[in-house]
N, C-alpha and C positions, 0 to 999 in steps of 0.2 A: 449414416452415409451422407456425404456432402455433395450437393448438386448445385451447379451454377444455373442461373436463369435460362441460358440458351439450351442446356441439356434438358432441363425440365420441360421446356416447350416442345423439344423433339420427342421426348417420351410420351407426352400427352397426344401428340399427333399420331404416333405409332399405335398407341392404344385405341384411338378412335378409328384407325384404319384396320384394326383387328390383327396387328402385328405384335407379337409378344416382345417385351423389352429384353435387352441383353441382361444376363445375370449381374447382380451387383458385385462390385469389387470392394474388398476390404481396404486396399490401398490404391490410390490413384497415382498417376505418373508425376504429379507435382508435389506429392507428400514427401516430407512434412512441410506444411505451410507455415511461414513465419510472418505473414502479413494478413490481417483480417480486412477485407474490402468493405469497411463500414464508413467510408467517407464519400459515398456516392452522392451526387447532388440531390438535395431535397428542398422542399419549401420551408420557409421560416416557421419553426414551431411556436406555440404560444408561450409567453412568459408565465412562469409558475411560481407563486409564492407559497412557501411551506411553513406552517406554524410549528414551532418547537413543541408546543403542547399537544397538537394533533399527532405529530410524529412520535412523541413519547407514548401516547395511548395506543396508537396503532402497532407500534413495535413491541409494546409490553403485553397487550391483550389480544391483538388480532393476528399479526403476521408471524406467529410462532410455528415452528415446524411440526408436522403431524405425520406419523407413519415413517416409512423408510425414506431416507434422504437420497435423492438421485445424485449421480456424479456430476461434476462441473461440466457444462456444455460447450464452453468456448475454448477448449484446448485443442492443440494439434495432435498428431498421431504419436508424438513423443511425450505427451502429457505436459507440454509447455504452453504458455500463454503467448499467442502471436502479438506483434505490434498492432495497435489499433487506436481508435479515438479515446480509449480508456487508459492505455498502458503502452509504454515503450521499453523494450528490453535494454537494460544498461548493465549494471554490475552482475546481474544473474547470468548474462551470456557472454560478456566480454570484460577484459580488464579495464579498470579506470585508474588513471594516474592520480597522485595526491593533489596535483593542481586542479584536475578536472573535478574531483570530489569537493575541493574547497570552493570552487567557483559555482558548482551546482547549476541551477537553471539560469543564472544571471548572465545576460549578454551585454549588459551595460555596467556602469560604475555607480549607479544610484542617481538620486536627484541632482540636477545641476544647481550648484550653490553660487554661481557667478552673478546671480541677480536675485531679487526678492522672490519668495514663494507666495503665490496668491491662493488664499483659502476660498474654495468655491462652495463648500458645505461642511457642516460639523455636527457632532452630537455631544451633548454635555453629560449624558447619563449612559448607563449600560455597563457591561463587563469591562470594556476598554474604551473610555472616552477618547475621542480623537477627531481628526478632520481630513478632508480631501483637499489636496493642493494641486496646483499646476506650477511646475518649476520654470526656470528661465528658458527651457526648450519647449515649453507648453506641453510637456508630458504630464500625465495625471498619475498621482500616487496617493495611496491611503496611508495616513500617518497614525501610528499608535505609540503610546508611551508606557513607561513603568510607573507604578504608584510611588509616592514619596517614600513610603516605608521600605520598599523593596527594589532598590535600583538594580537594573540589569536582569531582573528575574524573568520577565515576560519577553522583552525584546531580544536578549541573547538566546533565550530558549527557542524563539520562533525562527531565528536564522539557522541555528543548529539543526532543528527538526526538519525544516524545509529541505535542507541539503541531503539529509538521510532519505526522505521520501522521494526526492528526485532520483537519487542513486538506486533506490528500489525499482523505480520505473514509472512512477505516477506523474501525471501532468500537474504542475504546481506553479504558483506565481513566482516572479522574480522578487525576492525579498532582500532588502539591504539594511544593514545597521548604518545609521546616519546620525550626525550631530546637528541639532536644530539650534540656531541662534534666534531668540525671541524677536530681536530687532529686525530680522530678515523676513518676518511674516507680515503680510498685509491682507486685510479682509477685502475680498473682491466685491465688485458691484453686484448686487443681487444675491450674495451669499446667504444661505439659510442655515438655521440651526434647529435640530430636533430636541425639544425639551423633555423633562421627566414625564410629562403626560403624553408624549408622542406627537405633540403638535409642532408644526413648523412655523417659524417666523424669521424675520430679518435678523441676521447676526450683527451684534454690536461689539465694540471694543471690550466691554466688561465681560462678555461671554468668553472671549479669548483669554482674558486675564484669569477667569475662574477655572478654565480648563488647565492652563499652565500652572496655576497655583497647586493643583492636586498631584503634579507629576514630579519625579525625581530629577534633581539637577546636579550637575558637577560643580566643583568649587569655583570654576571659571564662569559659571552661569549657563553653560551650554546644556542641552538636554539630549540624552540618548533616546533614539526613537527607532522604530521599525518602519521602513518605507516600502510599501508593497505596490509595485507597478501595476496599473490597471491592465487586466488581460485584454488582448485584442479581440474584437468581435462584439456581438450584441449579447449581453447577459440574459439568460433565460431562467435564472433561479436555480435552486439546488436539485440534484438528482436524488431519487429514493434508493434505498438498499433492498427494495422489493418491487417486483413487476418491471414494466418497461414504460418508456415515455410514448404514449399512443400516437402522438403526432410527429414522431421521428421514425421514418421508414427504415433507417439504419439500425435502430435499437431493437434487435430481434431476440436477444438472449435475456431471460428474466435475470434481473440484477443479482438476486440471491443465489443464482446458479453460475455466476461468473467467478472463475478461480481467483482473479486478482482482487475481487472484493471479499471473497471468503478468506483468502490468505492474508488480507490486510489485518486480520485479527492478530496474526503472529507479529507483524511489524509494529502494530499499535501496542501490543504487550511489551515488546522490547523497549520502546520509548515511553511507555505508560501514557500513550495518547488516549486517555479515557474519554475524550470528547470527540471520538471518531463517529460522527453521526451525520445525518443528511444536511442539517443546517450549516455544516462546515464543508460543503461541497458547492461547486458552481459549474453549470453548463453554459457554454457560450456558443453562439452561432457564427461561423466564419463563412462569409460570402459577400458578394457584391450587394450594394444597396438595392433592395427591391428584387434581387435575383435569388437563384438557388445557391445553396451552400451545404455545409454539414455541421454537426454538433461536436464539440470537443469537451470532454468531461474532466473536471479538475477537483483535486483536494485543496482546500484552503484553510487558513486560520489554525496555526499550530502552537498557539500560545499556551495551551494546556497540555504540555508534554514535559517529560523530565522532572516532574514534581512541581511544576509551575501551575498555578490556577489563574493565570493572567493578572489578576489584581492582588493576589496574595499567594502564599504557598498552598498547594493543592490540598483538598480535604484528605484526612487520614483514610477515609473510606475508599477513595479513588483507586480503582484497579482491583479492589477486594470484594466489593459488594455493589449491587445495583442500587439506584436511588430508592426504588421500591422493591423490596425482596421479602416475601412473607415469612419464610422459614426462620431467619434470625429475629424478625420482629416478634413472631409468636413465641419463639424459644426464650427470648429475653423477657417478654411480658409474663409468660407462664411461670418463670422462676423468680419473679419480682426483682429482676435485676441481678440475681446471683450469678447467672451465666452472662457473660459479656463477650463481645467480638474481640478476637485476638488482635486485630489490626489497630485497636485503640491504644495499645501499649508498645507499638513498634517505635524504637528510638530512631531519630533522624539527626544528622549533624547540623550544627548551626554555622552554615557557610554562606558568605555573601553571594547573591546571585543564584543560589541553589535552593530549590524547594524540597518537597517531601518525595525523595527518590531513593530507593534502596534495592538491594539485591539479596540480602540474607533471608528474608521471609517470602520473597517472590517465588511463585510457582506457576509456570506457563499454563498448565491445564486449568488452573483456578482463576486466571486473570479475567476481569470483566470490565466493560466500558460503563458509562453512566447509566445506560439502560439497554435492554436487549437490542441487538442489531440483527435483522433477518438474515443477512449474509454470514455474519459471524456464527450465528446459531447453526448454520448448515455446513460449516467447515468439516470436511472429511479428512482422514489421514493423508490421502494423496495431496489435498490442497495445502495442508500444513507442511508436508514434506517439501513441496515446491517452494514455499516461503522460507522455511528453515534453511534450505540450501542457499538461498540468497543471503540470509543473515550470516551464514557461516563464511561467506566470501569476504567479509570485512576483517582485515587484519588490524592489529593494534595501531600501526602507523596511520592507517586509513581513518580509524575512529579518532585518533588524536588530531589529524588534519582537519576533520569536520568540526570537532569541539573547539578547536582553536579559533574558528571563524566567529564564535560568539564573543570573542575579545573580552572575556571575563577579567576583571581587574585583579583578582586574587588567584595566584597559581594553585593554591590548595583547592579552590573550587573546581578548577579545570581538571586537576588530577583526580578528584573525587568522581566527577562525571565519567571520566574515561574508565576508571576502575569499576564503577558500578555497571556501566554499559558492557564491559567485558564479562563480568560475572553473570549478568542477565543473558547475554549472548550464549555463554557456555550452557546455562540451564535450558534455554530454548532448543539449542541444537541437540543436546544430549537427549532431551525428552522426546522430541518429534522424530529423530532418527532411530529411536529405539522401538517405534511403533510398527515398522515394516522393514522389508529388505531394502537397505539404503544404497545399493549399487547404482552408480551414475556415471555420466561422461563416457558413454559407450561410443567407440569410433573404430573404424577399420584401419589396420596398418598392414598392408600387403595381405598375407594369408592368415592374419591374426585379428581377433576381436579383443580390443583393449578396453578397460574400464577402471573406475576408481571406487574405493570403498570409503566414503566420507565418514562413516561410523567409526572406522579405525582412527581417522584423523581427529575425530572428536573425543577419542579416549574411551569409547564405549567397550572396547575389547582390545586385548594385546595382540591377538592374531585371529585369523579366520581361514577356512578352506572353502572351496566352491565346488559343489556337485552340479553337473550340467548334463543335458541331453539335447542333441541336435535333432531337428525335424525338417522334413520337406513340407512346405506350406502351400496349399492351393488357395490362391488369392480370391477365387470366386466362391468356392464351396466352403472355404475355411477348414477343410479337412487337413489333418496333419498325419505324417507318416514318419516313423523314426528313421534317422540316418545314423548308423553306427549304434554304439551302446552307451550306457551311462558311464560317465567319467568324472574325475575330480582333479582339482588343481589347487596348489598353495599360492599360485600367482594370479594376479588380476589380468591375465592374458590367456585367451582360449584359442586353440587352433580351429580354423574354419574348415570343415570337411570338404574334400574334393567332390563336387556335385554339379551336374548339369541342370539342376532344378533352378527355375527363375527366382523362387522365393524360398528363404530358409528362416527357421525360427529356432532359437535356443532358449531353453528354460533353465534358470540358474537358481540354486538355493544356497544360501550362505550358512555355513556351520560355524557357530561361535557360541559363547555362553548366553546370548540373547535368543530366546525361542522365536521371537517375531522375525528374526533374520532368516529363518527357514522358509518363510513364505516365498513363493516363487516370483521371480521377475522374468517376464517373457520379452525377448528382444527379437525383432523382425528385421531381416535383411533382404534387400533387393540384390540378387546374386548375379544378375546380368544387366547389360545396358547401363553401365555406370554403377558399380556396386556401392551401396551405402546403407547405413542404418535408417530405417524408415518408421519404425514403431517401437514403443516401449509400454508395457503394461505391468502394473504392480498389484499384487493381491493385498487387500487391506486387512 
């Protein structure tokens, strides 16, 4: 039951006065909620640095699920994720045009190239050497490049993946493909570089030369790069996929129990974002200097998607096995190497700008990130269904429009990415929509309740029928009483019984060749004072 702070205060006062509270209500007048009020003014939280090594050990050995996994906590009465500081409903709830998908989060056109770019800091080592610049408008961007041996691999990938994750609903940076002219770069006064030992020192011209020597160049000398606009607000470091941030009063749902973080596993599997872990996230504090504000949670760094490993094609293991997984290690060792992992022999095409990304051997249920993710480990069928329905909404023209923004030089590479994404999409949708009754998009049309069966759209069955029973529903006691008798329909339209009851519920079972579709879906209606669908529950 959801209680607002004023209601909670009133209830406490009544209890202290010896007055019993009113019975709880299953549905409140403002259900279903589509906005989570988690941007209330709070004090500035502490900046938190998270070690990748610590996160690996905690996720691998400590924060693993035990016992029964509870349902996601932050969903509304329809089972949907409200808009929040974590997530904004986009393609999952409304249509998006091809132009909107291609633009993604970008509100600008990228770094201003009308003047020199001033380097304010750099790193010469790491997965993606690069630097931070200020453009002619004094906007700050983080610049990363492709390695010399693999032009377009990481930069085009990052632009494409960013736009997918934006369309899913996540908060992401504005990332742009840009061409860098070496002669337009200048080292700013006081610019520092972090060397291989992690030490900072003053940056010199030879440092810039060394960085640019390692990157891919075009025949005209220009360098393709990814320019990521600095997020507004004060960076607070990454968020964890487990627990909450103790110094953020708005952060009340354990992260492993947030549906958008559990369902992220499905999106990551589609794009093979095996690097979906805490170090590739960023919290920022939005507020006045020295005043109150709120935290906004972002996903960042998508260079390890679509078969790219940022500095080279992704490892063959990526998506198929954790970095540390005892069963295959012991099995390979005990057989003296006779048994070997099947993923070692997966064939990949040799296409410019494309890494190790395939669909023939991909299985949604078996997909794994680099190491266990506490939220992914707790994904339940309802969480996966929510995400798979979002994946299903992408049409071929939509996927083509997003892939095209990677500006891959070879049309064959672009065609391969689209083909592979479509096949992985088909496998994801068919697998997760076969785990429960997939009826969706319930809405009232006069005296009829209409819905869709996305499982039929996905080709899981040629036809289906629907057995249903209407009930009067007591919103306080949750007692139900049959209204009429059991009925069946071949259509995705059910007549609403004539009733003076304020609340109605219909239980629907789908009859088709998939046994899981016979699991009930319960749909709750407010039958008076503005009739509408207020609740949906699916048996897992």
